[in-house]
C-alpha positions as CSV (number, residue, x, y, z in Angstrom):
1,M,4.8,2.2,-2.7
2,T,5.1,-0.1,-5.6
3,V,6.7,-2.9,-2.3
4,L,3.8,-2.4,-0.6
5,T,1.4,-2.7,-3.6
6,A,3.3,-6.0,-4.2
7,G,3.2,-6.8,-0.6
8,H,-0.4,-6.7,-0.7
9,L,-1.0,-8.6,-4.0
10,L,1.3,-11.6,-2.5
11,L,-1.3,-11.5,0.4
12,A,-3.7,-11.6,-1.6
13,T,-2.7,-14.8,-2.5
14,S,-1.6,-16.2,-0.1
15,T,-4.2,-19.5,1.6
16,S,-4.6,-21.4,4.4
17,H,-5.3,-24.6,5.6
18,G,-5.0,-25.7,1.8
19,S,-7.6,-23.8,0.6
20,N,-7.4,-22.2,-2.8
21,Q,-9.8,-19.2,-1.6
22,P,-6.9,-15.6,-0.6
23,T,-6.7,-14.9,2.5
24,G,-5.9,-11.4,4.4
25,F,-7.4,-8.0,4.3
26,V,-6.1,-7.6,0.9
27,G,-6.7,-11.0,-0.3
28,S,-10.4,-10.2,1.1
29,L,-11.2,-7.1,-1.4
30,L,-11.0,-9.9,-4.0
31,H,-13.8,-11.4,-3.2
32,F,-15.8,-8.1,-4.1
33,H,-17.5,-8.1,-7.6
34,G,-20.1,-5.2,-9.2
35,P,-20.8,-2.4,-7.5
36,A,-19.6,-2.8,-4.1
37,A,-16.3,-3.1,-5.8
38,Y,-16.8,0.0,-7.5
39,A,-18.0,1.7,-4.2
40,L,-15.1,0.5,-2.3
41,V,-12.3,1.2,-4.6
42,G,-13.5,4.7,-5.1
43,F,-13.8,5.3,-1.7
44,L,-10.4,4.3,-0.9
45,A,-9.2,6.3,-3.6
46,F,-10.9,9.4,-2.7
47,A,-10.7,9.1,0.6
48,E,-7.0,9.2,0.5
49,A,-6.1,13.0,0.5
50,A,-10.1,14.0,1.5
51,L,-9.8,12.1,4.6
52,L,-6.2,11.3,5.0
53,V,-6.6,7.5,4.5
54,G,-3.5,7.3,2.4
55,F,-1.4,7.8,5.9
56,F,-2.8,4.2,6.5
57,L,-3.5,2.5,3.3
58,P,-1.9,3.9,-0.1
59,G,-4.5,4.5,-2.4
60,E,-2.6,3.0,-5.0
61,T,-3.2,-0.3,-3.7
62,A,-6.6,0.0,-3.8
63,V,-6.4,1.0,-7.5
64,V,-4.1,-2.1,-8.1
65,I,-7.0,-4.3,-6.4
66,G,-9.3,-2.8,-8.7
67,G,-7.8,-3.6,-11.9
68,V,-7.3,-7.1,-10.7
69,L,-10.7,-7.6,-10.3
70,A,-11.1,-6.3,-13.8
71,G,-8.4,-8.7,-15.1
72,L,-10.4,-12.0,-13.1
73,H,-13.5,-10.4,-14.9
74,Q,-15.6,-9.5,-11.6
75,V,-15.8,-5.9,-12.6
76,N,-15.4,-3.8,-16.0
77,L,-12.3,-2.4,-16.8
78,G,-13.5,0.9,-18.3
79,L,-15.7,1.6,-15.1
80,M,-13.1,1.0,-12.9
81,I,-10.8,3.4,-14.4
82,V,-13.6,6.4,-15.1
83,I,-14.3,5.8,-11.1
84,V,-10.8,6.0,-10.3
85,V,-10.0,8.7,-11.9
86,V,-12.8,10.9,-10.9
87,C,-12.8,9.7,-6.9
88,A,-9.3,10.4,-7.1
89,I,-9.8,13.8,-8.7
90,A,-12.6,14.3,-6.4
91,G,-10.7,13.5,-3.1
92,D,-8.1,16.3,-3.9
93,S,-9.8,19.1,-4.5
94,V,-12.0,18.2,-1.4
95,G,-8.6,17.9,0.4
96,Y,-7.5,21.3,-1.4
97,E,-10.7,22.8,0.6
98,V,-10.1,21.4,3.5
99,G,-6.5,22.3,4.1
100,K,-7.6,25.9,2.5
101,K,-9.8,26.4,5.7
102,A,-8.9,24.6,8.3
103,G,-4.5,23.8,7.6
104,P,-3.0,24.9,10.6
105,W,-5.4,23.5,13.0
106,I,-4.6,20.0,10.9
107,L,-0.5,20.7,10.7
108,D,-1.3,20.8,14.8
109,H,-3.0,17.0,14.9
110,R,-1.8,13.8,14.3
111,P,-0.9,12.3,12.0
112,M,0.6,15.5,10.3
113,K,1.9,16.7,13.8
114,G,5.8,16.3,13.9
115,N,6.0,14.4,10.2
116,P,8.9,15.2,8.9
117,G,7.4,13.9,5.7
118,V,5.0,17.2,5.7
119,A,8.4,19.5,5.7
120,K,9.5,17.6,2.8
121,T,5.9,17.8,0.7
122,T,6.2,22.0,1.7
123,A,9.4,22.3,0.1
124,L,8.4,20.8,-2.8
125,L,5.4,22.4,-3.3
126,E,7.4,25.7,-2.6
127,R,10.0,25.1,-5.2
128,Y,7.5,23.7,-7.8
129,G,4.3,24.9,-7.5
130,G,1.4,23.8,-9.5
131,P,3.6,21.2,-11.1
132,A,4.6,19.7,-7.5
133,V,0.6,19.1,-7.6
134,F,1.6,16.6,-10.5
135,L,4.6,15.0,-9.0
136,G,2.9,14.2,-5.5
137,R,0.7,11.9,-7.2
138,F,3.0,9.8,-8.0
139,M,4.6,9.8,-4.3
140,A,3.0,7.9,-2.2
141,F,3.4,10.6,1.4
142,A,2.8,13.4,-1.1
143,R,-0.5,12.0,-2.5
144,A,-1.9,12.3,0.3
145,V,-0.9,15.4,1.7
146,I,0.2,17.4,-0.8
147,P,-3.9,18.4,-2.1
148,G,-4.2,20.1,1.8
149,L,-0.8,21.3,1.3
150,A,-1.6,23.1,-1.6
151,G,-4.6,24.8,0.1
152,M,-3.1,25.9,2.7
153,S,0.1,27.1,0.4
154,G,-2.3,29.2,-1.2
155,V,-2.1,28.1,-4.9
156,R,-4.9,28.9,-7.1
157,Y,-7.9,26.2,-7.3
158,R,-7.6,26.6,-11.3
159,T,-3.9,25.9,-10.8
160,F,-4.1,23.6,-8.5
161,L,-7.1,21.3,-10.6
162,F,-5.4,21.4,-13.9
163,Y,-2.2,19.9,-12.9
164,N,-4.2,17.5,-10.0
165,A,-6.2,16.2,-12.8
166,I,-3.4,15.4,-15.4
167,G,-1.8,13.4,-12.6
168,G,-5.1,11.9,-11.3
169,V,-6.1,10.9,-15.2
170,L,-2.5,9.1,-15.3
171,W,-1.9,7.2,-12.0
172,G,-6.1,6.3,-12.7
173,V,-5.6,4.5,-15.6
174,G,-1.7,3.8,-14.7
175,Y,-2.3,1.6,-11.8
176,T,-6.0,0.4,-12.5
177,L,-4.1,-0.9,-16.1
178,L,-1.2,-2.3,-13.9
179,G,-3.9,-4.1,-11.8
180,Y,-5.7,-5.4,-14.8
181,V,-2.2,-6.9,-16.0
182,V,-1.4,-8.6,-12.7
183,G,-4.6,-9.8,-12.7
184,K,-4.8,-11.5,-16.1
185,S,-0.7,-13.0,-15.8
186,F,-2.3,-14.5,-12.2
187,E,-5.1,-15.9,-14.0
188,R,-2.9,-17.4,-16.8
189,I,-0.1,-18.5,-14.5
190,L,-2.6,-20.7,-12.1
191,K,-3.9,-22.5,-14.8
192,Q,-0.7,-23.3,-16.5
193,V,2.0,-23.8,-13.1
194,G,-1.0,-24.2,-10.2
195,L,-1.6,-22.3,-6.9
196,W,1.8,-22.8,-5.0
197,S,3.9,-22.1,-8.5
198,A,2.3,-19.1,-9.1
199,I,2.8,-18.1,-5.5
200,A,6.4,-18.6,-5.7
201,I,6.9,-16.6,-8.6
202,V,4.5,-13.6,-6.8
203,S,7.2,-14.3,-4.2
204,V,10.3,-13.7,-6.2
205,V,8.8,-9.8,-7.7
206,V,8.1,-9.0,-4.0
207,V,11.2,-10.1,-2.4
208,A,12.9,-8.1,-5.3
209,F,11.4,-4.7,-4.8
210,G,11.8,-5.4,-1.5
211,V,15.2,-5.4,-1.1
212,H,15.5,-2.8,-4.0
213,H,13.9,-0.4,-1.6
214,L,15.6,-0.8,1.6
215,L,18.5,0.1,-0.5
216,K,17.3,2.9,-2.4
217,R,16.2,4.2,1.3
218,R,19.8,3.0,2.8
219,K,21.2,5.2,0.2
220,D,18.9,8.0,0.3
221,R,19.1,8.4,4.5
222,P,20.8,11.4,5.5
223,V,24.0,10.9,7.8
224,Q,23.9,11.7,11.2
225,P,26.2,14.4,12.6
226,T,29.1,12.9,15.1
227,S,28.7,14.1,18.1
228,V,31.5,16.3,19.6
229,S,34.4,14.4,21.0
230,A,35.9,15.4,24.1
231,A,39.1,17.2,23.0
232,D,37.2,19.8,20.6
233,D,35.4,20.7,23.9
234,K,38.2,21.5,26.0
235,T,39.6,23.9,22.5
C-alpha cells in the first residue's frame, strides 16, 4: 500500500488555479492541526479494523499524514506517535471482539462477502496463528480483517494482544516517522527549489512506486486455466 500512501501525498501537495495551498481530500487533511488533527488521525487508525474503514481508506495513509503534520510543525511528533499506537492497538482489539461475537454475520455481508482476500488472510492465520496477527499489521487488506478473523477462529485474546501490540508499536512508530521525514523533506525542498519542482520530485517517486506495484501484481497474478479444446472433448 505504499503506492496509495505516496499517491495521496502527491494529491496533498497538488495545487489548483496557481494557489500554493494543497487541494484534494488528503490535501485537506494537511489543514488540520492540534486536537483536531490528533482526533482525526487517531480515529482513522482505530477505525481501520474496528469499523472496517480500511476497506476504503488504508490506516497507514492517515498515519503518514499525521507524521507529515508533525514535520510541518502542526502537531507534536511524540504525542502523535502515542495516539496512533494506542488507537491502532485498541481498534484491533475491538475488531477481535466483533469477529468473536458476530464473525459469521459479517462474513455474509459486504464488504467481506465474496472477497477473495478474506480466504487468503484466513489461510495466513491458519498457517501462522498468532504471528499472522503481527504480519497482517503490515499488509493493507489483512490489517483491516485479520483482527476479526482471529476472534472468529478462536485465537486466544492473550496471544492476539501480544502480537497485536508488537505490530501496532512498530507500525505506528514507523509510518508516523516516515510521514515526519516526508514533511520535513518536502518543506526543505520547497524552500530550495520551489513548489512545482518539489511536486515534480514527488511525482517521479509516485510513478516509480506505481510501476513497481503493477509489475509485482502482474508477477503474482495466478495463471488462468486454459479451456479444454474441442479435440480434447471428443477423447
